[in-house]
C-alpha positions as CSV (number, residue, x, y, z in Angstrom):
1,M,12.3,3.5,1.8
2,D,12.6,0.4,4.0
3,V,10.0,-0.3,6.6
4,Y,9.9,-2.9,9.4
5,V,7.4,-4.9,11.4
6,A,8.2,-7.5,14.1
7,R,5.8,-10.3,14.8
8,Q,5.7,-12.8,17.6
9,P,3.4,-15.8,17.5
10,I,0.7,-16.6,20.1
11,F,-0.2,-20.2,20.6
12,D,-3.2,-22.0,22.0
13,R,-3.2,-25.0,24.3
14,N,-2.7,-27.4,21.4
15,M,0.3,-25.4,20.2
16,N,-1.6,-24.1,17.1
17,V,-0.8,-20.5,16.2
18,F,-3.8,-18.4,17.3
19,G,-2.4,-15.1,16.0
20,Y,0.7,-12.8,16.0
21,E,1.4,-9.7,18.0
22,L,2.6,-7.1,15.5
23,L,5.3,-4.8,17.0
24,Y,6.6,-1.5,15.7
25,R,10.3,-1.5,14.7
26,R,12.2,1.4,13.0
27,S,15.2,-0.7,11.9
28,M,16.5,-4.3,12.0
29,N,17.3,-3.7,15.7
30,N,15.0,-6.2,17.4
31,F,13.8,-3.9,20.2
32,Y,11.5,-0.9,20.7
33,E,13.3,2.3,19.8
34,G,11.8,5.4,21.5
35,I,8.7,6.8,19.9
36,D,5.3,7.8,21.4
37,D,2.5,5.3,21.5
38,D,0.3,7.1,18.9
39,Q,3.1,7.4,16.3
40,A,4.3,3.8,16.9
41,T,0.9,2.4,16.2
42,A,0.2,4.7,13.3
43,E,3.5,3.6,11.6
44,L,2.8,0.0,12.5
45,I,-0.6,0.1,10.8
46,N,0.9,1.8,7.7
47,N,3.7,-0.7,7.5
48,A,1.7,-3.8,8.1
49,F,-1.6,-3.0,6.4
50,L,-0.7,-0.5,3.7
51,T,2.9,-1.3,2.7
52,M,3.1,-5.0,3.4
53,H,0.3,-7.6,3.2
54,S,-1.1,-8.1,6.7
55,H,-2.5,-11.5,5.7
56,D,1.0,-12.7,4.9
57,L,2.3,-11.3,8.2
58,T,-0.2,-13.3,10.2
59,G,-0.7,-16.3,8.0
60,G,-4.4,-15.6,7.8
61,T,-4.7,-15.6,11.7
62,R,-5.3,-12.6,13.9
63,A,-3.1,-9.5,14.3
64,F,-2.7,-8.3,17.9
65,I,-2.1,-4.5,17.8
66,N,-1.6,-2.1,20.7
67,F,-3.7,1.0,20.8
68,S,-3.3,4.1,23.0
69,Q,-6.1,6.0,24.8
70,E,-6.2,8.6,22.1
71,M,-6.4,6.1,19.2
72,L,-9.2,4.2,20.9
73,I,-11.3,7.3,21.5
74,E,-10.6,8.4,17.9
75,E,-11.8,5.0,16.7
76,I,-8.7,4.2,14.7
77,P,-9.1,0.4,15.1
78,L,-12.2,0.7,12.8
79,L,-9.8,1.2,9.9
80,L,-8.7,-2.4,10.2
81,P,-10.6,-5.6,9.4
82,A,-12.7,-6.7,12.4
83,D,-12.4,-10.4,11.7
84,S,-8.6,-10.5,11.9
85,T,-7.7,-7.7,14.4
86,V,-7.4,-8.0,18.2
87,V,-7.4,-4.5,19.8
88,E,-5.0,-4.5,22.7
89,V,-5.7,-1.8,25.3
90,L,-2.3,-0.6,26.5
91,E,-1.7,-0.8,30.2
92,R,-1.0,3.0,30.2
93,V,-4.5,3.8,29.1
94,E,-6.6,5.7,31.7
95,I,-9.9,3.8,32.0
96,N,-12.6,6.4,31.7
97,K,-16.1,6.7,30.1
98,D,-14.7,7.6,26.7
99,V,-12.4,4.6,26.6
100,I,-15.1,2.3,27.8
101,D,-17.6,3.6,25.2
102,A,-15.0,3.2,22.5
103,C,-14.3,-0.4,23.5
104,K,-18.0,-1.2,23.6
105,K,-18.4,0.1,20.1
106,L,-15.5,-1.9,18.8
107,S,-16.8,-5.0,20.5
108,E,-20.2,-4.5,19.0
109,R,-18.5,-4.2,15.5
110,G,-16.9,-7.6,16.0
111,Y,-13.5,-6.7,17.2
112,I,-11.8,-8.8,20.0
113,I,-10.7,-6.5,22.9
114,A,-7.6,-7.6,24.8
115,L,-6.2,-6.0,28.0
116,D,-2.5,-5.8,27.7
117,D,0.0,-6.3,30.6
118,F,-3.0,-6.6,32.9
119,V,-2.7,-6.0,36.6
120,F,-6.1,-6.0,38.3
121,N,-7.6,-2.9,39.9
122,E,-11.2,-1.7,40.4
123,S,-11.0,0.7,37.4
124,Y,-10.8,-2.2,35.0
125,L,-14.1,-3.8,36.1
126,P,-16.1,-2.2,33.3
127,L,-13.6,-3.4,30.7
128,M,-13.7,-6.9,32.1
129,E,-17.3,-7.0,30.9
130,I,-16.2,-6.2,27.3
131,A,-12.8,-7.8,26.9
132,K,-12.5,-11.3,25.5
133,I,-8.7,-11.8,26.2
134,V,-6.6,-10.7,29.2
135,K,-2.8,-10.7,28.8
136,I,-0.7,-11.1,31.9
137,E,3.0,-10.8,32.1
138,F,3.5,-14.2,33.6
139,S,6.6,-13.8,35.8
140,A,5.7,-10.3,36.9
141,V,2.4,-11.0,38.6
142,D,1.9,-12.9,41.8
143,Y,0.9,-16.5,41.0
144,K,-1.9,-16.6,43.6
145,L,-3.5,-13.5,42.1
146,Q,-3.2,-15.1,38.6
147,R,-5.0,-18.2,39.8
148,K,-7.7,-16.1,41.5
149,L,-8.3,-14.1,38.3
150,I,-8.5,-17.1,36.1
151,K,-10.9,-18.9,38.4
152,R,-13.1,-15.8,38.7
153,Y,-13.3,-15.0,35.0
154,K,-12.5,-18.3,33.3
155,N,-16.0,-18.8,31.9
156,K,-16.2,-15.5,30.1
157,I,-12.6,-14.4,29.4
158,K,-9.6,-16.2,27.7
159,F,-6.3,-15.6,29.5
160,L,-2.9,-15.2,27.7
161,A,0.4,-15.7,29.5
162,E,3.0,-13.4,27.9
163,K,6.7,-13.3,28.4
164,V,6.9,-17.0,29.0
165,E,10.6,-17.7,28.9
166,T,11.2,-21.3,30.2
167,R,9.6,-24.7,29.9
168,E,8.8,-24.6,33.6
169,E,6.9,-21.4,33.2
170,Y,5.0,-22.8,30.2
171,Q,4.0,-25.9,32.1
172,L,2.9,-23.9,35.2
173,A,0.8,-21.6,33.0
174,M,-0.8,-24.6,31.4
175,D,-1.6,-26.0,34.8
176,M,-3.1,-22.7,35.9
177,G,-5.6,-22.8,33.0
178,Y,-4.2,-20.3,30.6
179,D,-5.6,-20.5,27.1
180,Y,-2.9,-18.8,25.1
181,F,0.9,-18.4,25.4
182,Q,3.5,-16.0,24.1
183,G,7.2,-15.4,24.9
184,Y,10.8,-16.2,24.2
185,F,10.4,-19.8,25.1
186,F,8.4,-20.2,21.9
187,S,9.9,-17.6,19.7
188,K,11.5,-14.2,19.8
189,P,9.9,-11.5,17.7
190,V,11.0,-11.9,14.1
191,I,11.5,-8.7,12.0
192,I,9.9,-8.5,8.6
193,K,11.4,-5.9,6.2
194,G,9.5,-4.4,3.4
195,K,9.8,-1.5,1.0
196,E,7.4,1.4,1.1
197,I,6.2,2.5,-2.4
198,D,4.3,5.8,-2.7
199,S,0.7,5.5,-3.6
200,L,-0.9,7.0,-6.7
201,N,-1.8,10.6,-6.3
202,I,-5.6,10.8,-5.7
203,N,-5.9,14.1,-7.5
204,L,-4.3,12.6,-10.6
205,I,-6.9,9.8,-10.5
206,K,-9.7,12.3,-10.1
207,I,-8.4,14.1,-13.2
208,M,-8.2,10.9,-15.1
209,N,-11.8,10.2,-14.4
210,V,-12.8,13.6,-15.8
211,L,-10.6,13.0,-18.8
212,N,-12.3,9.7,-19.6
213,Q,-15.7,11.3,-19.9
214,K,-17.1,11.7,-23.4
215,E,-16.7,15.5,-23.3
216,P,-14.1,16.4,-20.6
217,E,-14.6,19.9,-19.2
218,Y,-11.5,22.1,-18.7
219,H,-13.0,23.9,-15.7
220,K,-13.5,20.6,-13.7
221,I,-9.9,19.6,-14.3
222,A,-8.7,23.1,-13.4
223,E,-10.6,23.0,-10.1
224,I,-8.8,19.8,-9.1
225,I,-5.4,21.0,-10.1
226,E,-5.9,24.4,-8.4
227,T,-6.3,22.6,-5.0
228,D,-2.9,20.9,-5.5
229,L,0.1,23.2,-5.3
230,G,2.5,20.6,-6.7
231,L,0.3,19.8,-9.7
232,S,-0.3,23.5,-10.4
233,Y,3.4,24.2,-10.5
234,K,4.2,21.2,-12.7
235,L,1.4,22.0,-15.2
236,L,2.4,25.7,-15.6
237,K,6.0,24.8,-15.9
238,L,5.1,22.2,-18.6
239,A,2.9,24.5,-20.5
240,N,5.7,27.0,-20.7
241,S,8.4,24.4,-21.5
242,V,10.4,23.6,-24.6
243,F,7.8,21.0,-25.5
244,F,5.2,23.5,-26.5
245,G,7.4,26.6,-27.2
246,S,4.7,29.1,-26.2
247,R,5.7,32.7,-27.1
248,N,3.5,34.2,-24.4
249,K,3.9,33.4,-20.8
250,I,1.1,31.1,-19.5
251,L,0.1,32.2,-16.0
252,F,-3.2,30.5,-15.3
253,I,-4.3,26.8,-15.0
254,K,-7.2,27.0,-17.5
255,Q,-4.9,28.8,-20.0
256,A,-2.3,26.0,-19.6
257,L,-5.0,23.3,-20.2
258,V,-6.2,25.0,-23.4
259,Q,-2.6,25.4,-24.5
260,L,-1.9,21.7,-24.1
261,G,-5.2,20.2,-25.4
262,I,-7.0,17.1,-24.1
263,I,-4.7,14.5,-25.6
264,E,-1.5,16.0,-24.3
265,I,-3.2,16.6,-20.9
266,R,-4.0,12.9,-20.7
267,K,-0.4,12.0,-21.5
268,W,1.1,14.3,-19.0
269,I,-1.2,13.3,-16.2
270,Y,0.1,9.8,-16.6
271,V,3.7,11.0,-16.8
272,M,3.2,13.0,-13.5
273,M,1.6,9.9,-11.9
274,M,4.7,7.8,-12.7
275,K,7.1,10.6,-11.5
276,D,5.2,10.7,-8.2
277,I,6.3,7.1,-7.4
278,Q,9.9,7.5,-8.7
279,I,12.6,6.8,-6.2
280,I,16.3,6.1,-6.7
281,E,15.8,2.3,-6.9
282,N,13.1,2.4,-9.6
283,K,14.3,5.4,-11.6
284,E,15.6,3.3,-14.5
285,L,12.5,1.1,-14.7
286,I,10.3,4.3,-14.8
287,K,12.5,5.7,-17.6
288,T,12.0,2.4,-19.5
289,C,8.2,2.8,-19.1
290,F,8.4,6.3,-20.5
291,V,10.4,5.1,-23.5
292,R,7.9,2.3,-24.1
293,A,5.0,4.8,-23.8
294,R,6.4,7.2,-26.5
295,F,7.6,4.3,-28.6
296,M,4.1,2.7,-28.5
297,E,2.5,6.1,-29.4
298,L,4.8,6.5,-32.4
299,L,4.1,2.9,-33.4
300,A,0.4,3.6,-33.4
301,L,0.8,6.5,-35.7
302,E,3.1,4.5,-38.0
303,L,0.5,1.7,-38.2
304,G,-2.3,4.2,-39.0
305,K,-3.9,4.0,-35.6
306,K,-4.0,7.7,-34.8
307,D,-7.3,7.4,-33.1
308,R,-5.8,4.8,-30.7
309,Q,-2.5,6.5,-30.0
310,F,-3.4,7.3,-26.4
311,E,-4.3,3.7,-25.7
312,Y,-0.9,2.6,-27.1
313,F,0.8,5.2,-25.0
314,M,-0.9,4.1,-21.8
315,T,-0.1,0.5,-22.4
316,G,3.6,1.2,-22.7
317,M,3.5,3.6,-19.7
318,F,1.9,1.0,-17.4
319,S,3.7,-2.1,-18.8
320,S,5.6,-2.5,-15.5
321,I,3.3,-0.7,-13.0
322,D,2.8,-4.0,-11.1
323,V,6.6,-4.1,-10.4
324,L,6.7,-0.4,-9.5
325,L,3.8,-0.6,-7.0
326,N,4.6,-4.2,-5.8
327,K,1.0,-5.1,-6.5
328,N,-0.9,-7.6,-8.7
329,M,-1.5,-6.1,-12.2
330,K,-5.2,-7.0,-12.2
331,E,-5.7,-5.1,-8.9
332,I,-4.0,-2.1,-10.4
333,V,-5.9,-2.0,-13.7
334,D,-9.2,-2.5,-12.0
335,S,-8.5,0.7,-10.0
336,L,-7.8,2.8,-13.1
337,V,-10.1,4.0,-15.8
338,L,-8.7,2.2,-18.8
339,T,-10.3,0.8,-22.0
340,D,-10.9,-2.9,-22.1
341,D,-8.2,-3.4,-24.8
342,V,-5.6,-1.6,-22.7
343,K,-6.6,-3.7,-19.6
344,D,-6.4,-6.9,-21.7
345,A,-3.0,-6.0,-23.1
346,L,-1.6,-5.3,-19.6
347,L,-3.0,-8.6,-18.4
348,G,-1.3,-10.5,-21.2
349,E,-4.3,-11.1,-23.4
350,D,-3.6,-11.3,-27.1
351,N,-4.8,-8.2,-29.0
352,E,-3.3,-5.6,-31.4
353,I,-2.0,-3.4,-28.5
354,K,-0.4,-6.4,-26.8
355,R,1.3,-7.4,-30.1
356,A,2.6,-3.8,-30.4
357,L,3.9,-3.9,-26.8
358,D,5.6,-7.2,-27.6
359,M,7.3,-5.6,-30.6
360,V,8.5,-2.7,-28.4
361,I,9.9,-5.0,-25.7
362,N,11.5,-7.3,-28.3
363,Y,13.3,-4.2,-29.8
364,E,14.2,-3.1,-26.3
365,L,15.8,-6.5,-25.5
366,L,17.3,-6.9,-29.1
367,K,15.5,-10.2,-29.7
368,L,16.3,-10.2,-33.4
369,D,14.4,-13.4,-34.3
370,N,11.3,-12.0,-32.8
371,L,11.9,-8.6,-34.5
372,E,12.0,-10.3,-37.9
373,M,8.5,-11.8,-37.1
374,N,7.3,-8.4,-36.0
375,K,8.5,-6.9,-39.2
376,T,6.7,-9.5,-41.3
377,A,3.5,-8.9,-39.3
378,S,3.6,-5.1,-39.2
379,G,5.5,-4.2,-42.4
380,I,7.8,-1.8,-40.4
381,A,11.5,-2.1,-41.3
382,Q,14.0,-2.3,-38.5
383,E,15.6,1.0,-39.6
384,R,12.2,2.8,-39.0
385,L,11.9,1.1,-35.6
386,M,15.4,2.5,-34.8
387,D,14.3,6.0,-35.8
388,M,11.2,5.7,-33.5
389,Y,13.2,4.4,-30.6
390,I,15.7,7.3,-30.9
391,E,12.8,9.7,-31.0
392,A,11.3,8.1,-27.9
393,L,14.7,8.4,-26.1
394,I,15.0,12.1,-27.0
395,W,11.4,12.7,-25.7
396,V,12.3,11.0,-22.4
397,L,15.5,13.1,-22.0
398,K,13.2,16.2,-22.0
399,L,11.0,15.0,-19.2
400,D,13.0,16.6,-16.4
401,Y,10.9,19.7,-16.7
């Protein structure tokens, strides 16, 4: 699914970029499309910090983000990095004790508090003691009042002129003593488009951690699965599927786990993990990863590595996980419980599993010269490789359980 964030630069008096205001967008339309403040900010945070890389959006400067009254009181800004986040208090926020206390806490934690679209009234006095930046819509507020505010608070607050649209307005704001500047005169908001990729299911990761213990316990795995309706359904359907041909109907999670056995559970947890991130755009790549996984497992058995078949299987399964999740491979493998040999193979280090993966990929790409070298090194004839490849394809065709 495509996601969008607009950003507009904020400059200091030397025309250096001080930060970017990040703005919610729901399409390539470069304007705010109706949504409530809470939802807009929540989606903006998801898009900018979880789907895209916020550091890239801001060039390593500061992200100015609007927060509603409810989000301030619920301390939502604490989810974001203090050293690069400016918390903008929306002009629609009712200034009360809860809001003031929330802003004090944020300030104490190192966040810069900015007052957005500021028009002075007495209720704002407590926040003027906390805020570091005041944003004023330059053409909408009386110039005499602006000068008065800047003169009064200049030594403790930085002032930002927003919606500066002409050179004359910019020069006038400079002369008034503004510290920062934002508006169409400098740059219109630029929309950045990204693609949201689903995260790895946390319950699957919990199960993987149990499975990687020396003596995995069925009841612990069952307890995790039983809290997840989707996983429960998939596991029971799998245990009763053509893969295992059980004569008696399997009705319980623990019964299904015993029917499958630890090795098969391990394999199927990873299969479920990959299916959870499958969308139309990546379906073929995930299918390729499934083929590689089964091919690698068969290769391990052919090479007399039965004790390592699961390591081979996982390496094939995760061979393109960096592309699927749009993340650095090292970041991904560090978050998963994998053996050192599997991690090294996925990171491109030379070892027996990496060489097996190269053989599988060479076969997949029909690189005949490389296949001849593989044959010499492994002693496996091309005809046998073809048999294993076909077996892997048949296995993948059955995955739509």
